[in-house]
A tleap script that builds the chain and sets N, CA, C and O, in Angstrom:
source leaprc.protein.ff14SB
mol = sequence {
  NMET LYS VAL ARG ALA LEU PHE PHE ALA GLN
  VAL ARG ASP ALA ALA GLY VAL GLY GLU ARG
  GLU PHE GLU VAL LYS GLU GLY THR THR VAL
  GLY GLU LEU LYS GLU LEU VAL ALA ASP ARG
  LEU GLU ALA GLY SER VAL LYS LEU LEU PRO
  LEU ARG PHE ALA VAL ASN GLU ARG PHE VAL
  GLU ALA GLY TYR LEU LEU ARG GLU ALA ASP
  THR VAL ALA PHE LEU PRO PRO VAL ALA GLY
  CGLY
}
set mol.1.N position { 13.106 1.797 8.730 }
set mol.1.CA position { 11.976 2.059 9.409 }
set mol.1.C position { 10.854 1.174 9.247 }
set mol.1.O position { 10.847 0.466 8.240 }
set mol.2.N position { 9.838 1.086 10.126 }
set mol.2.CA position { 8.691 0.227 10.072 }
set mol.2.C position { 7.522 1.056 9.675 }
set mol.2.O position { 7.227 2.123 10.214 }
set mol.3.N position { 6.809 0.438 8.596 }
set mol.3.CA position { 5.547 0.972 8.245 }
set mol.3.C position { 4.355 -0.081 8.271 }
set mol.3.O position { 4.661 -1.257 8.076 }
set mol.4.N position { 3.143 0.213 8.476 }
set mol.4.CA position { 2.070 -0.897 8.456 }
set mol.4.C position { 1.292 -0.492 7.202 }
set mol.4.O position { 0.949 0.657 6.921 }
set mol.5.N position { 1.061 -1.604 6.486 }
set mol.5.CA position { 0.182 -1.615 5.282 }
set mol.5.C position { -1.125 -2.181 5.501 }
set mol.5.O position { -1.189 -3.208 6.177 }
set mol.6.N position { -2.165 -1.674 5.039 }
set mol.6.CA position { -3.539 -2.108 5.173 }
set mol.6.C position { -4.022 -2.425 3.773 }
set mol.6.O position { -3.867 -1.605 2.868 }
set mol.7.N position { -4.604 -3.598 3.576 }
set mol.7.CA position { -5.162 -3.926 2.168 }
set mol.7.C position { -6.642 -4.216 2.176 }
set mol.7.O position { -7.190 -4.852 3.076 }
set mol.8.N position { -7.251 -3.721 1.136 }
set mol.8.CA position { -8.693 -3.775 0.984 }
set mol.8.C position { -9.158 -4.387 -0.232 }
set mol.8.O position { -8.433 -4.271 -1.220 }
set mol.9.N position { -10.285 -5.045 -0.339 }
set mol.9.CA position { -10.937 -5.598 -1.538 }
set mol.9.C position { -9.925 -6.443 -2.371 }
set mol.9.O position { -9.331 -7.408 -1.890 }
set mol.10.N position { -9.775 -6.022 -3.621 }
set mol.10.CA position { -9.013 -6.794 -4.545 }
set mol.10.C position { -7.489 -6.968 -4.176 }
set mol.10.O position { -6.826 -7.933 -4.555 }
set mol.11.N position { -6.999 -5.936 -3.397 }
set mol.11.CA position { -5.622 -5.805 -2.959 }
set mol.11.C position { -5.539 -6.947 -1.812 }
set mol.11.O position { -4.605 -7.748 -1.771 }
set mol.12.N position { -6.480 -6.941 -0.999 }
set mol.12.CA position { -6.462 -8.020 0.128 }
set mol.12.C position { -6.456 -9.363 -0.451 }
set mol.12.O position { -5.717 -10.240 -0.003 }
set mol.13.N position { -7.315 -9.568 -1.503 }
set mol.13.CA position { -7.370 -10.822 -2.164 }
set mol.13.C position { -6.097 -11.198 -2.794 }
set mol.13.O position { -5.599 -12.301 -2.570 }
set mol.14.N position { -5.548 -10.341 -3.569 }
set mol.14.CA position { -4.286 -10.646 -4.270 }
set mol.14.C position { -3.065 -10.839 -3.293 }
set mol.14.O position { -2.153 -11.611 -3.588 }
set mol.15.N position { -3.071 -10.154 -2.182 }
set mol.15.CA position { -1.987 -10.341 -1.084 }
set mol.15.C position { -2.205 -11.474 -0.150 }
set mol.15.O position { -1.267 -12.039 0.412 }
set mol.16.N position { -3.511 -11.816 0.018 }
set mol.16.CA position { -3.691 -12.900 0.852 }
set mol.16.C position { -3.722 -12.586 2.338 }
set mol.16.O position { -3.792 -13.468 3.194 }
set mol.17.N position { -3.665 -11.254 2.609 }
set mol.17.CA position { -3.633 -10.929 4.067 }
set mol.17.C position { -4.466 -9.524 4.068 }
set mol.17.O position { -4.779 -8.991 3.004 }
set mol.18.N position { -4.774 -9.009 5.227 }
set mol.18.CA position { -5.493 -7.744 5.371 }
set mol.18.C position { -4.546 -6.766 5.787 }
set mol.18.O position { -4.867 -5.591 5.603 }
set mol.19.N position { -3.347 -7.032 6.357 }
set mol.19.CA position { -2.465 -5.997 6.722 }
set mol.19.C position { -1.025 -6.744 7.010 }
set mol.19.O position { -0.963 -7.959 7.201 }
set mol.20.N position { 0.041 -5.940 7.019 }
set mol.20.CA position { 1.296 -6.526 7.262 }
set mol.20.C position { 2.145 -5.248 7.506 }
set mol.20.O position { 1.925 -4.133 7.035 }
set mol.21.N position { 3.190 -5.631 8.357 }
set mol.21.CA position { 4.316 -4.456 8.514 }
set mol.21.C position { 5.354 -4.835 7.573 }
set mol.21.O position { 5.545 -5.980 7.163 }
set mol.22.N position { 6.081 -3.687 7.224 }
set mol.22.CA position { 7.261 -3.762 6.324 }
set mol.22.C position { 8.311 -2.834 6.871 }
set mol.22.O position { 8.005 -1.830 7.513 }
set mol.23.N position { 9.530 -3.175 6.615 }
set mol.23.CA position { 10.691 -2.615 6.910 }
set mol.23.C position { 11.029 -1.975 5.717 }
set mol.23.O position { 11.133 -2.689 4.720 }
set mol.24.N position { 11.251 -0.602 5.601 }
set mol.24.CA position { 11.626 0.102 4.407 }
set mol.24.C position { 12.646 1.225 4.866 }
set mol.24.O position { 12.668 1.671 6.013 }
set mol.25.N position { 13.454 1.617 3.882 }
set mol.25.CA position { 14.534 2.469 4.109 }
set mol.25.C position { 13.927 3.925 4.095 }
set mol.25.O position { 12.907 4.197 3.461 }
set mol.26.N position { 14.596 4.784 4.802 }
set mol.26.CA position { 14.151 6.118 4.883 }
set mol.26.C position { 14.164 6.751 3.481 }
set mol.26.O position { 15.122 6.505 2.748 }
set mol.27.N position { 13.154 7.563 3.052 }
set mol.27.CA position { 13.013 8.104 1.802 }
set mol.27.C position { 12.167 7.333 0.848 }
set mol.27.O position { 12.015 7.697 -0.318 }
set mol.28.N position { 11.614 6.259 1.354 }
set mol.28.CA position { 10.744 5.453 0.639 }
set mol.28.C position { 9.359 6.053 0.248 }
set mol.28.O position { 8.752 6.615 1.160 }
set mol.29.N position { 8.828 6.015 -0.874 }
set mol.29.CA position { 7.597 6.698 -1.176 }
set mol.29.C position { 6.560 5.542 -1.115 }
set mol.29.O position { 6.871 4.352 -1.064 }
set mol.30.N position { 5.308 6.022 -1.126 }
set mol.30.CA position { 4.126 5.162 -1.085 }
set mol.30.C position { 4.081 4.299 -2.447 }
set mol.30.O position { 3.649 3.146 -2.464 }
set mol.31.N position { 4.535 4.920 -3.503 }
set mol.31.CA position { 4.640 4.138 -4.726 }
set mol.31.C position { 5.579 3.045 -4.806 }
set mol.31.O position { 5.379 2.009 -5.440 }
set mol.32.N position { 6.752 3.356 -4.047 }
set mol.32.CA position { 7.855 2.171 -3.876 }
set mol.32.C position { 7.312 1.162 -3.012 }
set mol.32.O position { 7.604 -0.017 -3.211 }
set mol.33.N position { 6.517 1.517 -2.030 }
set mol.33.CA position { 5.908 0.511 -1.064 }
set mol.33.C position { 5.081 -0.388 -1.797 }
set mol.33.O position { 5.165 -1.591 -1.549 }
set mol.34.N position { 4.202 0.080 -2.770 }
set mol.34.CA position { 3.296 -0.578 -3.544 }
set mol.34.C position { 4.140 -1.663 -4.276 }
set mol.34.O position { 3.767 -2.833 -4.189 }
set mol.35.N position { 5.233 -1.355 -4.978 }
set mol.35.CA position { 6.076 -2.265 -5.594 }
set mol.35.C position { 6.714 -3.250 -4.597 }
set mol.35.O position { 6.888 -4.427 -4.915 }
set mol.36.N position { 7.038 -2.801 -3.476 }
set mol.36.CA position { 7.482 -3.798 -2.449 }
set mol.36.C position { 6.577 -4.873 -2.018 }
set mol.36.O position { 6.886 -6.060 -1.908 }
set mol.37.N position { 5.268 -4.270 -1.751 }
set mol.37.CA position { 4.150 -5.211 -1.503 }
set mol.37.C position { 3.856 -6.284 -2.531 }
set mol.37.O position { 3.630 -7.463 -2.255 }
set mol.38.N position { 3.882 -5.761 -3.733 }
set mol.38.CA position { 3.722 -6.789 -4.865 }
set mol.38.C position { 4.781 -7.802 -4.962 }
set mol.38.O position { 4.510 -8.980 -5.195 }
set mol.39.N position { 6.047 -7.353 -4.779 }
set mol.39.CA position { 7.191 -8.467 -4.799 }
set mol.39.C position { 7.140 -9.337 -3.566 }
set mol.39.O position { 7.162 -10.565 -3.658 }
set mol.40.N position { 7.074 -8.714 -2.439 }
set mol.40.CA position { 7.211 -9.502 -1.207 }
set mol.40.C position { 6.061 -10.538 -0.933 }
set mol.40.O position { 6.255 -11.611 -0.362 }
set mol.41.N position { 4.840 -10.104 -1.401 }
set mol.41.CA position { 3.747 -10.871 -1.190 }
set mol.41.C position { 3.412 -11.688 -2.260 }
set mol.41.O position { 2.391 -12.374 -2.215 }
set mol.42.N position { 4.268 -11.693 -3.361 }
set mol.42.CA position { 4.134 -12.363 -4.629 }
set mol.42.C position { 2.677 -12.094 -5.119 }
set mol.42.O position { 1.936 -13.051 -5.346 }
set mol.43.N position { 2.263 -10.845 -5.280 }
set mol.43.CA position { 0.936 -10.391 -5.582 }
set mol.43.C position { 1.181 -9.412 -6.896 }
set mol.43.O position { 0.818 -8.236 -6.931 }
set mol.44.N position { 1.790 -10.032 -7.856 }
set mol.44.CA position { 2.004 -9.122 -8.967 }
set mol.44.C position { 0.862 -8.203 -9.548 }
set mol.44.O position { 1.094 -7.125 -10.096 }
set mol.45.N position { -0.348 -8.719 -9.381 }
set mol.45.CA position { -1.477 -8.014 -9.974 }
set mol.45.C position { -1.729 -6.669 -9.178 }
set mol.45.O position { -2.508 -5.825 -9.622 }
set mol.46.N position { -1.059 -6.501 -8.011 }
set mol.46.CA position { -1.281 -5.295 -7.266 }
set mol.46.C position { -0.572 -4.140 -8.055 }
set mol.46.O position { -1.019 -2.994 -8.002 }
set mol.47.N position { 0.454 -4.435 -8.730 }
set mol.47.CA position { 1.207 -3.478 -9.609 }
set mol.47.C position { 0.330 -2.832 -10.695 }
set mol.47.O position { 0.532 -1.707 -11.153 }
set mol.48.N position { -0.744 -3.724 -11.089 }
set mol.48.CA position { -1.480 -3.198 -12.251 }
set mol.48.C position { -2.972 -2.460 -11.815 }
set mol.48.O position { -3.730 -1.895 -12.604 }
set mol.49.N position { -3.150 -2.604 -10.536 }
set mol.49.CA position { -4.288 -2.108 -10.012 }
set mol.49.C position { -4.177 -0.499 -9.780 }
set mol.49.O position { -3.290 -0.006 -9.084 }
set mol.50.N position { -5.193 0.271 -10.453 }
set mol.50.CA position { -5.045 1.817 -10.069 }
set mol.50.C position { -5.577 2.029 -8.768 }
set mol.50.O position { -6.786 1.994 -8.541 }
set mol.51.N position { -4.647 2.263 -7.849 }
set mol.51.CA position { -5.009 2.433 -6.493 }
set mol.51.C position { -4.913 3.947 -5.980 }
set mol.51.O position { -4.198 4.804 -6.499 }
set mol.52.N position { -5.700 4.122 -4.940 }
set mol.52.CA position { -5.658 5.362 -4.095 }
set mol.52.C position { -4.936 4.948 -2.870 }
set mol.52.O position { -5.036 3.798 -2.441 }
set mol.53.N position { -4.187 5.884 -2.278 }
set mol.53.CA position { -3.413 5.692 -0.984 }
set mol.53.C position { -3.954 6.657 0.057 }
set mol.53.O position { -4.332 7.798 -0.208 }
set mol.54.N position { -3.960 6.064 1.350 }
set mol.54.CA position { -4.120 7.047 2.419 }
set mol.54.C position { -3.056 6.615 3.411 }
set mol.54.O position { -2.833 5.434 3.679 }
set mol.55.N position { -2.406 7.665 3.946 }
set mol.55.CA position { -1.412 7.567 4.962 }
set mol.55.C position { -1.875 8.161 6.239 }
set mol.55.O position { -2.191 9.350 6.273 }
set mol.56.N position { -1.932 7.423 7.269 }
set mol.56.CA position { -2.621 7.999 8.580 }
set mol.56.C position { -3.922 8.530 8.319 }
set mol.56.O position { -4.223 9.555 8.930 }
set mol.57.N position { -4.734 8.040 7.548 }
set mol.57.CA position { -6.141 8.455 7.302 }
set mol.57.C position { -6.297 9.663 6.430 }
set mol.57.O position { -7.350 10.301 6.427 }
set mol.58.N position { -5.240 9.994 5.672 }
set mol.58.CA position { -5.223 11.116 4.771 }
set mol.58.C position { -4.900 10.734 3.423 }
set mol.58.O position { -3.881 10.058 3.274 }
set mol.59.N position { -5.627 11.064 2.350 }
set mol.59.CA position { -5.183 10.673 0.933 }
set mol.59.C position { -3.969 11.267 0.578 }
set mol.59.O position { -3.735 12.441 0.863 }
set mol.60.N position { -3.134 10.517 -0.055 }
set mol.60.CA position { -1.810 11.102 -0.707 }
set mol.60.C position { -1.558 10.504 -1.916 }
set mol.60.O position { -2.126 9.466 -2.258 }
set mol.61.N position { -0.610 11.178 -2.705 }
set mol.61.CA position { -0.196 10.655 -3.863 }
set mol.61.C position { 0.930 9.684 -3.872 }
set mol.61.O position { 1.575 9.599 -2.827 }
set mol.62.N position { 1.276 8.933 -4.887 }
set mol.62.CA position { 2.184 7.840 -4.776 }
set mol.62.C position { 3.685 8.384 -4.424 }
set mol.62.O position { 4.551 7.627 -3.984 }
set mol.63.N position { 3.881 9.640 -4.640 }
set mol.63.CA position { 5.245 10.131 -4.337 }
set mol.63.C position { 5.437 10.658 -3.044 }
set mol.63.O position { 6.514 11.182 -2.762 }
set mol.64.N position { 4.407 10.573 -2.127 }
set mol.64.CA position { 4.491 10.975 -0.712 }
set mol.64.C position { 5.574 10.096 -0.008 }
set mol.64.O position { 5.620 8.871 -0.117 }
set mol.65.N position { 6.462 10.874 0.744 }
set mol.65.CA position { 7.531 10.089 1.543 }
set mol.65.C position { 6.934 9.592 2.786 }
set mol.65.O position { 6.196 10.304 3.467 }
set mol.66.N position { 7.265 8.267 3.131 }
set mol.66.CA position { 6.840 7.733 4.259 }
set mol.66.C position { 7.739 7.959 5.402 }
set mol.66.O position { 8.922 8.241 5.208 }
set mol.67.N position { 7.192 7.839 6.700 }
set mol.67.CA position { 7.840 8.207 7.862 }
set mol.67.C position { 7.690 6.987 8.896 }
set mol.67.O position { 6.727 6.226 8.814 }
set mol.68.N position { 8.575 6.854 9.765 }
set mol.68.CA position { 8.540 5.778 10.789 }
set mol.68.C position { 6.928 5.625 11.301 }
set mol.68.O position { 6.234 6.603 11.577 }
set mol.69.N position { 6.555 4.504 11.361 }
set mol.69.CA position { 5.265 4.163 12.036 }
set mol.69.C position { 4.030 4.612 11.198 }
set mol.69.O position { 2.917 4.539 11.719 }
set mol.70.N position { 4.167 5.049 9.989 }
set mol.70.CA position { 3.088 5.392 9.189 }
set mol.70.C position { 2.239 4.144 8.920 }
set mol.70.O position { 2.738 3.021 8.850 }
set mol.71.N position { 0.814 4.419 8.761 }
set mol.71.CA position { 0.000 3.297 8.473 }
set mol.71.C position { -0.466 3.750 6.948 }
set mol.71.O position { -0.947 4.871 6.778 }
set mol.72.N position { -0.310 2.877 5.915 }
set mol.72.CA position { -0.726 3.066 4.613 }
set mol.72.C position { -1.784 2.228 4.190 }
set mol.72.O position { -1.644 1.006 4.252 }
set mol.73.N position { -2.907 2.782 3.735 }
set mol.73.CA position { -4.032 2.084 3.236 }
set mol.73.C position { -3.964 2.036 1.784 }
set mol.73.O position { -3.767 3.075 1.153 }
set mol.74.N position { -4.117 0.873 1.183 }
set mol.74.CA position { -4.172 0.590 -0.237 }
set mol.74.C position { -5.591 0.468 -0.570 }
set mol.74.O position { -6.261 -0.461 -0.119 }
set mol.75.N position { -6.120 1.438 -1.404 }
set mol.75.CA position { -7.672 1.548 -1.624 }
set mol.75.C position { -7.879 1.412 -3.282 }
set mol.75.O position { -7.525 2.256 -4.105 }
set mol.76.N position { -8.515 0.188 -3.555 }
set mol.76.CA position { -8.823 0.104 -4.903 }
set mol.76.C position { -10.022 1.000 -5.316 }
set mol.76.O position { -10.801 1.383 -4.443 }
set mol.77.N position { -10.203 1.359 -6.663 }
set mol.77.CA position { -11.316 2.171 -7.055 }
set mol.77.C position { -12.613 1.349 -6.669 }
set mol.77.O position { -12.641 0.120 -6.605 }
set mol.78.N position { -13.668 2.177 -6.425 }
set mol.78.CA position { -15.055 1.647 -6.156 }
set mol.78.C position { -15.977 2.123 -7.175 }
set mol.78.O position { -15.844 3.245 -7.664 }
set mol.79.N position { -16.925 1.309 -7.525 }
set mol.79.CA position { -18.036 1.756 -8.449 }
set mol.79.C position { -19.295 1.854 -7.704 }
set mol.79.O position { -19.596 1.086 -6.790 }
set mol.80.N position { -20.038 2.848 -8.134 }
set mol.80.CA position { -21.245 3.068 -7.343 }
set mol.80.C position { -22.373 3.087 -8.491 }
set mol.80.O position { -22.188 3.124 -9.708 }
set mol.81.N position { -23.551 3.054 -7.812 }
set mol.81.CA position { -24.616 2.989 -9.013 }
set mol.81.C position { -25.855 3.874 -8.497 }
set mol.81.O position { -26.848 4.019 -9.209 }
savepdb mol mol.pdb
quit
């Protein structure tokens, strides 16, 4: 199945792109997609970032099961002042 990944801030810098489509098997979690992104885009630092995830504009945990055509946003922590 295909899912679309959107990358922001440090994740976009590490990945070298703002978005990309991935083919994943059924039953893939958001956390597994994070690992796949790091491996496929040769962006190992992504594995170390404490990220939040949103699927179809709703915040989810790393264990969330992806479905066909989901859009996953990788959101790094933000600091405010």
